[in-house]
N, C-alpha and C positions, 0 to 999 in steps of 0.2 A: 260809482269806476270797481268795485269789488265785483259788481259781477257781470264787466263786463268781463275783467282778467280771469277769471274763475270762467269763464264761455268758454276765452280763446285755450286759456291753456285744458280744458277735461276737451276742445277740436284736436290741442295738439295731441293727448296723446292717446283717441280716435287713429289719431294716423299714422302714428309710433306700430299701434297696435294691431295692424292689418300693414306695415311698410318693413317694422321686421325682418330677417332678417334672420337662419335656427345654428348659425353659430354664435361663439359665448358674444362676440365682441354687438351682437345685437339683439342680445339676451336681457330677460328683466335680470335687475337685482332688489337683496335687499339688506342691509346694512343694523347695530345699533352704536349708536354713537354716545363715547360717555364723553363729559366736558366739567372742565369748574366755570361756573356764573354767581356774578354777582345778588343779593338780596338784600332788602333793607329788612335793619335794626332799633326796632325805634326804644326805647326804655326810656317812658317819661318823656318830656320834653327834649332827648337826647336822637338826636338819628347817625344813626357809624352802616356799614356795608359791614358784610364776610359774607365766604365765597361756598359753596350748596352745589349739589353738586346734581346737574344736564343733563337729564336721560332722552334719546332722536332718535325712535327710530326714521328711518329711511328708505323709501321705494320711487326704485328706481326703473326709465326703461330709454338707452341711447340705439340706436341705428349703428351696422356698422360704417356710416359715412361721420360720423364721431356726434349729429344732432340725437338730443336725449332729453328729455322732463327729470321731476319730479317731486315725491308729495313727501315732506317730515315733521308729526307734528314737536312741538322740544315740551318733556315734562319737567319743572323741579319739582325735586324729593324731600327739602326742606326751607324752612324759613317762615315767617306768621301766617304766613299763606302759598302753602305747595299745590301743583298741582298740573293743568296743560296752560304754558304761559303765550303759545304762541304757534303756528300752522304757516310754515312753508311754501308757499310753488315755486319752482324755482323752472328755467329753460331755457337751453343752449345747443354750446356749439364744444366738443375739448378733441387736441386729436395729442397724443403726447408720442413718446418714438420715433417721433421724423427725422428723416434726415437733416436737414439745415435749422428749422422754427420749433418746437413745443410753442401752443396755440391755444388760449382759452377764455370763450365769452358770456357770458348767460345774467337773464331780470330773473330777478328772485322781487314776488312778490312776501312779507309778514307780516299774517290776522295777526294783532291781540289780543287775547281774552281779555286782558286788565283783569285778571281774579288774581292772580299770587302779585308778589312782593320782590318781585322782578322790577326793576330804575324803571320809569318811564322814557318811550321814546318816542320819537312823533316820524321818524324814516322807519316809515314800513312796504320803502320803494328800493328796490340798488341792483342797477345796471356794473359792472362786473368785467372787467377785462386784462389778460394776465397775456403773455409773451417769453421767449425763454432762446436762446443760439445755441442750439443742442451743438456745434461742428469743434468744438474748441472745448477746452482740461478745463474744464474752470469758466461753466458757464455765466455768461450773461443772465441777465434777471430782471423785468420790468411787472408790474403790475394797481392796479387802477379800483377800485371802491367810488361808484360814485352815489349819493338815496339822497332822497326825498321820500318827501313827506308837506301833512299839515298837522299841528299840533289841537284842542282844544276847540283856539281860536277862530278858528282855519284862516291860520295865520303861515305861508310856505313855509318851508324849514328844507335846509340841504345840509350838510358835510362832502366831501368826497375826498382821501385816501392815494396813497399812494407810495408804492412799495420801489427800493431800486436796490441792488448787491448780487452780488455771485454764488453760481449752490456747486454740485459736481457728485455725477449718482454716479455711486459703484452696485454690482449688481452678481449673484453669483447661483450655480442655478443643481440642485439636484443637490441640497443640502440634508444631510439626518432623513428626517421627513417631510423636513417641506422643496417643492418640487424648483420653489424659486425665494431668493431672500434680495431685501432692493433696502441701501436708504444712500438715503441725503441730507450733509449740510448740508445748511446756509448758512451768510452773511446777510442783513438786509440792512436800510441807511430809511425808518420809516418818518414823512411827514404828513398831516392836513389836517382840515381846515379846527376840529374834533374841537365841535361846538354844540353837542350832544354825548349823552352815553345810548351803542350802538348797537348793532349788526354785524354790518358789515365789513366782511371776508380781510380787509386791507389792514383793520381798524380792528384786527384781535385782542389786544392787551385792552381794550377797552371790554368790549364781554366777557375777556372769562378769571379776572380778578374785579374785586375788589378795590383795589388802587386805583378804579379809573378815575379816581375823584379830583390826580395829579394834574390829570388831561385835559378834561370838559370848564368851556368856559363861559356854558353857558349851561347852566346847574342844568337841577331834571325838575326845573319847576313848570309845569301843567301851564303854568300861562303867567303872563308877565315882557316887559318892554325887553327887541329883543335885540342884543350887538352886533355889531360886526364879525366876524370872526375872521383873522387871517391865515392863511396857509404856513402854519411854520415848522419844525422840526419836531422831532417829537420822543423816537428814539433808537436805538442801534437793535439791533436781532438776533439771540445770534439761535439755533434753528436746530431740529434734527427729523426725518421723515423718516420711519422705516417698514420695509413692506413684505409681511412672511404670510405667502402659499402656500396650499395644500389641498389642490386640482383646484376644487370650484370654489370654491371656501379662503378669507386671509385676510388677517387681523395685521390693522394697521395703527401703531402707537408714534406719537412722536410730542414734542417736547420746546419749548422757545425757553429761554432766558434771554427779559429785557431790561439796558440799559439808556433811560432816558437822557434825555438831554435837549430835552425843552429849561425852560425853566424859572422854578418852584425854591418852597422849601425839602421839598423831600426827595431828589432822586437818587435813592436807594433798587439797588439790582432787585429786578422777583421774576417770577419763573412760573408757568402755566403745560399743561400739557391737558389729549386729549387721546380717549381709544375709541376704535371704532373695531366692530368683527361685520363680515358685510363677506353676502355668497354669491354666486353669480347666478341662474341655472340654461 
């Protein structure tokens, strides 16, 4: 299966290399993403999780029509075992700034190295879809992630994440050294099966915080009995995404505050953030 996925993505890469136009909308982009990721901390017989810095360089290629492909290795910089913990290959479609709807969907294949302290997950495939209605001042938004794979016992595993809410776009042109400034606050209500730790785009409250254990129902064991997980409300999420452009270079800081609404003994609020540096050729 891994060979078929790589072949398909390399074929798409060849297509976009020869088919892209010379405008910025069809150019190659390179990014450097900084975020938090949980790592396992083992002390004697006790196991806990702590936050570590994750660095992910990304190379992407997107046509004027919105179709694109990207590759990213992700590196954890601390923990008992640091280094590259996964390679991500993604292909899909994105169109933003449209008159009525903004739309995105993609397929991502994660290839885990299993050589670091990142928690184990059997979900190495994701199908992601998001849509927002752009004609109103407050934009209704909806997104979903479907993750699937097989554990080390060759047992099928899957999870689904859902998010719905509202957002509002603010933008300013030619402000000081920036050619464009964009600010997008949003409020989302999340739901999910949350059976496993994962890197699903909708369930980033799992992949960006050591507190992911308050959500998952099946633990992080590589083997064991699999129980059925139902779809439940997870949290209320307050997000702020920003974009600062200087010609072909841009900076994208973002942050989230999460208020868990699922049942549990610890429903305290927590937050996480991410910074992305990007250059378009």
